[in-house]
N, C-alpha and C positions, 0 to 999 in steps of 0.2 A: 146824417143827414147834411154835414158841413159838408164832406167830401165834393166836387164837381166829377163824373166822370170825363174825360176824355175826348171821349166821341159827344157832349154833346155841346160845345160852342158851337156858334153857326160859322158857316165861311161867305163870308156877305161880299156884294161887288158892288165898289163905291155906296159903302157903310150899311147898304139894306141888308137883310138876315134871311138869303132866301135856300139855304142849300145847308142839310145838318152833315158837319165833317166826317166825311169816311177814310179812314185811313186803306193807301192804295194795294190792293193786289201786288204780292211779290213779281207777280209775270208780268204785271205790266212796267215794274218798275223795270225788269231787267230787260226788256226791247225798248223801252227809254235808255238804259245805260249804255246798249248800243250803237242806236241812234247821235249819240250827241260822243261819245270816246272814237266810234271808227273814221271820219272826216280829221281827226285828227291822228290814226295811226294812220291812215294812209295820206296823209301828209308827209309825215315823218319819214314814213318807206320812200317817197318820191323825191323827197329833198335828198335824203342820203344815199338815194341811188345815181341824180343826177351829181352832184358834189363828187361824191367818191370814183363814180365810174364812167361820168361822161365828160365835168369836165376837165378830170381827171389832172386838175391841182398840186395833188401829192396824192398816196395811196393813202387808204383806208386806216386809220389808226385810232386808237382807245380812245385820247383825245377829243377827237374832232366828234366823237357819238354822245362822250359828253357833249360836247358843248350843244349839238343838236337835239341832245335828248331835254337838256332842258328849255332849250328855245320854245320847244312845244308845249312841254311841262307847263311853262310858262305859261303859254296862248291858252292849252286847257286850262288852267287856275283862274283868269280873266275869264273867259267863257263863260264856267262856273260861277264865280261873282255877279257877272252880270245878271246870270241866269234866276240866281238867288236873289236877285232885289227885283227883278220884274216879274217877280212869283213863279219862274220856270225856263230853263232850259228849250230848247225849240226841240227835243226829243221829248220833254213834258210835257208840252204844248201840244204834239202830233197824239200822244196817246192819252190826252186828258186829262193832265196833272195837273197839282200845283202845291208851291212849298208853301206853307205861313208857319205861324207861332202855333201857339197849340189851344193858342187862344180864338184863332182864325183870323188874325190878322197879319201884314206883310213883315216878312223880316224885319226890313230895316239894313242900314249901313251895315252895322255894325255883326249882327247877326249874318250876314251875307257873305262877310269877309269870311267869317268865321266857321264858317261851312262850306266854303270854298277851301280853307286851310287845311279844316279837320278830310275833305275830299282828299285830298292826297294823301292821309295821312292810315285812310281806309286799304289806299292800294295795296302796301308793304305783303308780303307771309301769303300772299296765293288770297288779296281782295279779301285778307279777313272781316275787315272793318266793313264792308259791304254784306258778307256772309249771316254779321248780327240778325241785319232784316228778317235774316232765315227763322229769327227763335223769336224775334220782340210782337207781342201780338198787336202791336201798332205798324209789321212793316217796319220799323226805324235804323234805321243804317247807324256806325258809331257816329258821320258826320251830319246826321239827325240829331242824336244826343249830345253833341257839341255843342250845337249850337241853339238848340231848343228851338229841332223844327221839326216837322209833321207834312207830308207828302200826303196830299189829299185827291182822291178824284174831283174833277172840278167840272163833271158832264159826263154826260152818263153815254157810254159807248154801246152799238149791239156788236153783238158780236163776230160777225162777220168786218166789220173794221176793224176789230181786235186781232181777226185771224191772219187779215190781207197784213197790216201791221209787222204780227212775229215772222209771217213770211218773208215780209222784203230785211226782215231786220239779221232772220238764217240764212238768207241768200248772199245781204253783204259779208256777215262773217264768213261764211264760204270760200268767195271773190276774194276778201281779205287774205285768211289763210293757204288759200292757192295759190294767190302772189307772190307769197311769204318762204313759198316751197321752193316758187322761182327764180325769185330773186337770190334767194341762195345758194339754190345750183349753180345758177349762170354766174356769181360773183367770181372775181377774178381769182386763184389758188396764188401763192406768192410763187409759186414755179410760171405762173404765166406772166405777174408783175417784173420778175427777173426777166421774162423773154421779151418784156416789152422794154423794160431799162435796154437790154443787150442791144436790143435793131438801133434803140437811140443815137447810143455809142457808135456800133458800127456806121450807120447815118453821119456821122461825125466826124469818124474816117473819111467816107467818103469824099464830103466838102473839102479836108485838107488837100485830100489828093485834086480834084476839083480848082481847087484856088490855084495848086501846083501847077497843073498843066497849063491853066490860064497864063502864068507866067510864062511857060516856055513856049508855046503856043501862041498867044497869043488873041483868043477865045476860051469862050467856055464851051465844054463836047455836050451832045446829046449821045452819046456811044457808050454804052457798060459795057463794051469791049474796050475802050481806049484807057476809060478809069483802072479797068484792070490789069494790061499792060501797063499802066500808068504807075502803077503802088509800087512796082521792084520785081515784086516776086507772087506769077500770076497763077502757078499751079497753089501756092496756099491759099492766096487771097481769094480763091476762087472755093477753097474746101472750106477758107474762114465763112463765106457768103452764106453757103448751105447747110450752115450751123447755125446760121444768125436768123435769115430772112426767110419769106415763102416762094419758094424759085417761081417765077414768068408772071410776078405782083412787080416788079420795078419800075422803077417812071423816073425817066430826068427831063427836066424844062429848062431851056438855058436863053436868055437873049444878050444882048450885050453888056451889059452889066449886072443882073440877078442872072439867076436857076434855082432851080429848086429838084428837089432829088426826093423819091417818097417809095416806100415799101413797106410790106405786111411781115411783122413779130411771127414767129414761130408758139406762140400760144392758143389757146382754142379758140378765140375770137377771131383768129387770125388780124391783130391791130394794127391800122393804118400809123404808120407813123412817118415823118414829115421831116425836113429841114431847109433854111432858104438862106442862100450866099451870097455876095460871100462873106466869107467868118469876121466877123473883127479883131483887127491887127491889136496884137498886145503892146503896150507903153513904150517908149522904149527908155530904160536908165534916166532918172533926171526928170523926163518933159513932167511939165503941167500938168 
């Protein structure tokens, strides 16, 4: 008789006891999890795609991936901490769930922090910490046990509302999955990156020829033929051009003091590359 059932405390709003604690259904927790995590997965994917393949400051590497991953994991942890502190994340509130202590009171700062940290610990090994909830009688995951938290139903939902939210989460998961496949299939291969770098090096050669042409003729030229002839070996130069650049996508713009040469590399995307001259002249030995 001295033991108190974990389901007997009351969940109060503002101090009143108006609803018995009822552990959340595992299906509702799963949908809430999807609603909370998906925006961060999408944000990470877009961040990586823009930084690696649009800005093209450098080829994507493991270090960049680790740094971006750490940033988004940190943001997700902060989001979870704030959600714990206010009684539930956006996903949980949409699903009518609330995070409380086992006596129905708010988690508080330290328990909210502990649950956010435990949330990360639940993720490795195929989300093993979340799978614990499948076996626990109160659907408590590893991070709930770690922080002394309990996810409960804050309001009664009708079946139609639950179904709509579940279908929305499934659609979102499908969209992210298909988007990930699309990005994977379309991201540059090592051969694509090599082709783009070769095209950029080819443009630097063109720029040096354009600079030499102006020294000899007093002005820049917009004629590709002029630059080919000025290369010194027109036949070999044309052969090299066809190996590096896409035909018929070469463009030269020239003014009295500047020029711009652009072309398309022979990668799968026919990436546009360009160079603006004149090139900087190397400093003379002993120059300040």
